[in-house]
VODO-564439 format. One line per 2 residues: number of its first residue (from 1); for each residue y negated, x, z negated of N, C-alpha, C. Coordinates in nm, 4 decimals, decimal comma. Layout:
<atoms>
NUM = Y X Z Y X Z Y X Z; ...
</atoms>
This chain:
<atoms>
1 = 2,8834 0,3671 -0,1487 2,8039 0,3197 -0,2700 2,6569 0,3470 -0,2460; 2,5693 0,2740 -0,3213 2,4341 0,2877 -0,3159 2,3649 0,3321 -0,4353
3 = 2,2357 0,3385 -0,4277 2,1598 0,3686 -0,5492 2,1677 0,2584 -0,6469; 2,1976 0,1376 -0,6090 2,2139 0,0258 -0,6908 2,3246 0,0478 -0,7866
5 = 2,4303 0,1250 -0,7418 2,5414 0,1643 -0,8213 2,4929 0,2554 -0,9286; 2,4083 0,3399 -0,9041 2,3504 0,4413 -1,0157 2,2661 0,3572 -1,1094
7 = 2,1934 0,2583 -1,0628 2,1160 0,1841 -1,1535 2,1917 0,1087 -1,2528; 2,3119 0,0502 -1,2023 2,3994 -0,0143 -1,2782 2,4682 0,0690 -1,3845
9 = 2,5073 0,1929 -1,3442 2,5532 0,2853 -1,4312 2,4765 0,3074 -1,5544; 2,3400 0,3270 -1,5413 2,2597 0,3488 -1,6553 2,2302 0,2240 -1,7501
11 = 2,2848 0,1142 -1,7150 2,2851 -0,0002 -1,8004 2,4181 -0,0311 -1,8737; 2,5207 0,0483 -1,8429 2,6593 0,0220 -1,8949 2,6604 0,0534 -2,0384
13 = 2,7360 -0,0163 -2,1223 2,7535 0,0108 -2,2624 2,7991 0,1584 -2,2888; 2,8874 0,2055 -2,2009 2,9417 0,3451 -2,2112 2,8323 0,4461 -2,2011
15 = 2,7460 0,4389 -2,0968 2,6286 0,5314 -2,0900 2,5380 0,5077 -2,2068; 2,5054 0,3905 -2,2494 2,4046 0,3575 -2,3522 2,4577 0,4360 -2,4845
17 = 2,5841 0,4240 -2,5018 2,6479 0,4835 -2,6256 2,6386 0,6434 -2,6131; 2,6746 0,6918 -2,5008 2,6698 0,8343 -2,4740 2,5268 0,8863 -2,4908
19 = 2,4258 0,8160 -2,4295 2,2941 0,8569 -2,4316 2,2373 0,8569 -2,5809; 2,2786 0,7554 -2,6613 2,2375 0,7477 -2,7996 2,2948 0,8652 -2,8803
21 = 2,4147 0,8912 -2,8636 2,4858 1,0032 -2,9379 2,4301 1,1344 -2,9082; 2,3948 1,1621 -2,7738 2,3416 1,2825 -2,7366 2,2007 1,2951 -2,7961
23 = 2,1260 1,1907 -2,7755 1,9899 1,1899 -2,8339 1,9822 1,2308 -2,9820; 2,0708 1,1662 -3,0579 2,0914 1,1903 -3,2009 2,1193 1,3443 -3,2280
25 = 2,2153 1,3870 -3,1474 2,2620 1,5246 -3,1633 2,1571 1,6251 -3,1476; 2,0490 1,5916 -3,0729 1,9418 1,6791 -3,0469 1,8240 1,6595 -3,1256
27 = 1,8406 1,5566 -3,2285 1,7366 1,5215 -3,3145 1,6054 1,4646 -3,2541; 1,6225 1,4063 -3,1328 1,5184 1,3313 -3,0633 1,4086 1,4295 -3,0126
29 = 1,4450 1,5494 -3,0083 1,3368 1,6568 -2,9556 1,3758 1,7115 -2,8283; 1,2650 1,7290 -2,7407 1,2910 1,7894 -2,6092 1,3444 1,9307 -2,6230
31 = 1,4443 1,9547 -2,5415 1,5140 2,0828 -2,5515 1,4272 2,2007 -2,4962; 1,3162 2,1591 -2,4169 1,2378 2,2715 -2,3508 1,1109 2,2978 -2,4352
33 = 1,0503 2,1913 -2,4828 0,9221 2,2151 -2,5493 0,9176 2,1801 -2,6944; 1,0132 2,1147 -2,7414 1,0237 2,0657 -2,8838 0,9400 1,9395 -2,9233
35 = 0,8793 1,8763 -2,8226 0,8044 1,7593 -2,8542 0,9026 1,6480 -2,8621; 0,8579 1,5394 -2,9139 0,9495 1,4150 -2,9111 0,9964 1,3765 -2,7652
37 = 1,1215 1,3511 -2,7595 1,1908 1,3348 -2,6199 1,2155 1,1780 -2,6018; 1,2311 1,1541 -2,4753 1,2687 1,0064 -2,4339 1,3773 0,9942 -2,3339
39 = 1,4020 1,1131 -2,2560 1,4906 1,0962 -2,1461 1,6163 1,1883 -2,1531; 1,7318 1,1288 -2,1475 1,8602 1,2051 -2,1313 1,8724 1,2399 -1,9843
41 = 1,8628 1,3621 -1,9470 1,8551 1,4120 -1,8020 1,9878 1,4665 -1,7665; 2,0357 1,4371 -1,6512 2,1558 1,5005 -1,5971 2,1079 1,6320 -1,5242
43 = 2,1526 1,7341 -1,5774 2,1139 1,8670 -1,5171 2,1629 1,8759 -1,3648; 2,2801 1,8401 -1,3479 2,3250 1,8260 -1,1973 2,3186 1,6781 -1,1705
45 = 2,2261 1,6303 -1,0719 2,2156 1,4899 -1,0544 2,3471 1,4241 -1,0010; 2,3441 1,2951 -1,0504 2,4676 1,2186 -1,0140 2,4516 1,1553 -0,8792
47 = 2,5585 1,1320 -0,8168 2,5655 1,0637 -0,6888 2,6314 0,9311 -0,7212; 2,6393 0,8355 -0,6384 2,6962 0,7046 -0,6622 2,8463 0,7202 -0,6745
49 = 2,9043 0,8191 -0,5939 3,0453 0,8517 -0,5911 3,0964 0,9043 -0,7244; 3,0034 0,9816 -0,7919 3,0418 1,0547 -0,9121 3,0913 0,9461 -1,0200
51 = 3,0296 0,8282 -1,0164 3,0629 0,7261 -1,1227 3,2048 0,6962 -1,1319; 3,2817 0,6914 -1,0282 3,4164 0,6586 -1,0331 3,5058 0,7852 -1,0230
53 = 3,4609 0,8951 -0,9694 3,5418 1,0097 -0,9434 3,5158 1,1285 -1,0380; 3,3997 1,1344 -1,1027 3,3584 1,2504 -1,1929 3,3076 1,2138 -1,3179
55 = 3,3799 1,1709 -1,4008 3,3355 1,1230 -1,5386 3,2756 1,2363 -1,6187; 3,3335 1,3538 -1,5963 3,2772 1,4671 -1,6810 3,1372 1,4881 -1,6395
57 = 3,1088 1,4761 -1,5121 2,9608 1,4963 -1,4725 2,8739 1,3851 -1,5266; 2,9273 1,2709 -1,5322 2,8554 1,1576 -1,5790 2,8199 1,1584 -1,7214
59 = 2,9245 1,1875 -1,8097 2,9199 1,1731 -1,9530 2,9273 1,3030 -2,0280; 2,9610 1,4144 -1,9554 2,9768 1,5399 -2,0246 2,8493 1,5976 -2,0795
61 = 2,8537 1,6287 -2,2045 2,7324 1,6802 -2,2730 2,6815 1,8133 -2,2043; 2,7704 1,8895 -2,1451 2,7324 2,0141 -2,0829 2,6408 1,9860 -1,9615
63 = 2,6417 1,8627 -1,9096 2,5506 1,8208 -1,7885 2,4379 1,7441 -1,8347; 2,4115 1,7347 -1,9733 2,3014 1,6481 -2,0166 2,1928 1,7411 -2,0797
65 = 2,0686 1,6945 -2,0789 1,9651 1,7654 -2,1384 1,8610 1,6655 -2,1934; 1,8126 1,6746 -2,3141 1,7185 1,5775 -2,3738 1,5753 1,6370 -2,3412
67 = 1,4997 1,5564 -2,2728 1,3664 1,5993 -2,2381 1,2500 1,4905 -2,2736; 1,1319 1,5433 -2,2887 1,0123 1,4577 -2,2916 0,9777 1,4256 -2,1564
69 = 0,8876 1,3287 -2,1357 0,8499 1,2781 -2,0086 0,8004 1,3922 -1,9115; 0,7034 1,4696 -1,9754 0,6418 1,5841 -1,8988 0,7506 1,6906 -1,8483
71 = 0,8312 1,7280 -1,9470 0,9424 1,8301 -1,9021 1,0316 1,7632 -1,8003; 1,0665 1,6400 -1,8189 1,1393 1,5698 -1,7138 1,0688 1,5727 -1,5793
73 = 0,9492 1,5417 -1,5750 0,8760 1,5543 -1,4433 0,8767 1,6931 -1,3830; 0,8616 1,7873 -1,4829 0,8695 1,9326 -1,4283 1,0128 1,9673 -1,3666
75 = 1,1119 1,9067 -1,4232 1,2437 1,9378 -1,3709 1,2510 1,8757 -1,2282; 1,1746 1,7745 -1,1990 1,1869 1,6932 -1,0709 1,0666 1,7351 -0,9850
77 = 1,0001 1,8504 -1,0112 0,8720 1,8841 -0,9423 0,8909 1,9398 -0,8016; 1,0017 1,9680 -0,7545 1,0174 2,0326 -0,6250 1,0318 1,9177 -0,5162
79 = 0,9283 1,8593 -0,4795 0,9210 1,7442 -0,3966 0,8973 1,7980 -0,2512; 0,9498 1,7333 -0,1488 0,9290 1,7759 -0,0206 0,7928 1,7581 0,0338
81 = 0,7119 1,6658 -0,0282 0,5795 1,6480 0,0198 0,4694 1,7491 -0,0417; 0,5156 1,8410 -0,1253 0,4355 1,9437 -0,1762 0,3711 1,9102 -0,3074
83 = 0,3934 1,7944 -0,3541 0,3377 1,7484 -0,4839 0,4323 1,7976 -0,5933; 0,3694 1,8283 -0,7129 0,4421 1,8852 -0,8333 0,3586 1,8494 -0,9484
85 = 0,3913 1,9096 -1,0630 0,3303 1,8855 -1,1908 0,3063 2,0259 -1,2617; 0,1948 2,0440 -1,3190 0,1688 2,1696 -1,3983 0,2226 2,1489 -1,5426
87 = 0,1991 2,2502 -1,6265 0,2637 2,2408 -1,7593 0,1980 2,1372 -1,8466; 0,0776 2,0814 -1,8028 0,0134 1,9739 -1,8763 0,0425 1,8342 -1,8199
89 = 0,1328 1,8280 -1,7153 0,1692 1,7092 -1,6474 0,0607 1,6625 -1,5406; -0,0300 1,7429 -1,5064 -0,1227 1,7178 -1,4040 -0,0503 1,7337 -1,2588
91 = -0,0894 1,6485 -1,1741 -0,0420 1,6552 -1,0294 -0,1014 1,7804 -0,9703; -0,0224 1,8588 -0,9117 -0,0784 1,9859 -0,8298 0,0094 1,9761 -0,6919
93 = -0,0510 2,0539 -0,5932 0,0070 2,0784 -0,4636 0,0854 2,2078 -0,4806; 0,2153 2,2093 -0,4475 0,3022 2,3279 -0,4649 0,3240 2,3941 -0,3391
95 = 0,2867 2,3305 -0,2257 0,2998 2,3939 -0,1005 0,1646 2,3842 -0,0294; 0,1436 2,4854 0,0585 0,0262 2,4924 0,1417 0,0407 2,4045 0,2661
97 = -0,0605 2,3734 0,3379 -0,0566 2,2955 0,4515 0,0257 2,3623 0,5552; 0,0226 2,4944 0,5649 0,1081 2,5664 0,6655 0,2505 2,5523 0,6335
99 = 0,2931 2,5484 0,5092 0,4296 2,5281 0,4685 0,4779 2,3863 0,5092; 0,3844 2,2985 0,5037 0,4211 2,1627 0,5345 0,4157 2,1290 0,6887
101 = 0,3830 2,2407 0,7558 0,3781 2,2247 0,9121 0,2492 2,1737 0,9759; 0,1386 2,1942 0,8932 0,0105 2,1471 0,9328 -0,0869 2,2660 0,9706
103 = -0,0283 2,3799 1,0033 -0,1068 2,4813 1,0401 -0,1997 2,4681 1,1444; -0,3298 2,4854 1,1234 -0,4287 2,4593 1,2298 -0,4790 2,5826 1,2968
105 = -0,4235 2,6971 1,2776 -0,4618 2,8121 1,3443 -0,4058 2,8273 1,4801
</atoms>
């Protein structure tokens, strides 16, 4: 299966209903900072295979978290290219050039 399968998952009626119910249960507020939220985040990321084999991971509320955009970006800030976000949502470098394999010494 491909990432297209994941994109399709997020448009299914079952996911839309689950997302809406979870959003309402958290009063529409980010679970990390308390600001208005927009994203129902999977704490443990889904793979395409999970959609048919692990429904608890897909729809289980214990794997969901309601986040604002900034907190969601912070959850995904450990990028291989060394870019990340600070608490204000600004782009920052999280690795030095040496860590990235560009040591010039």
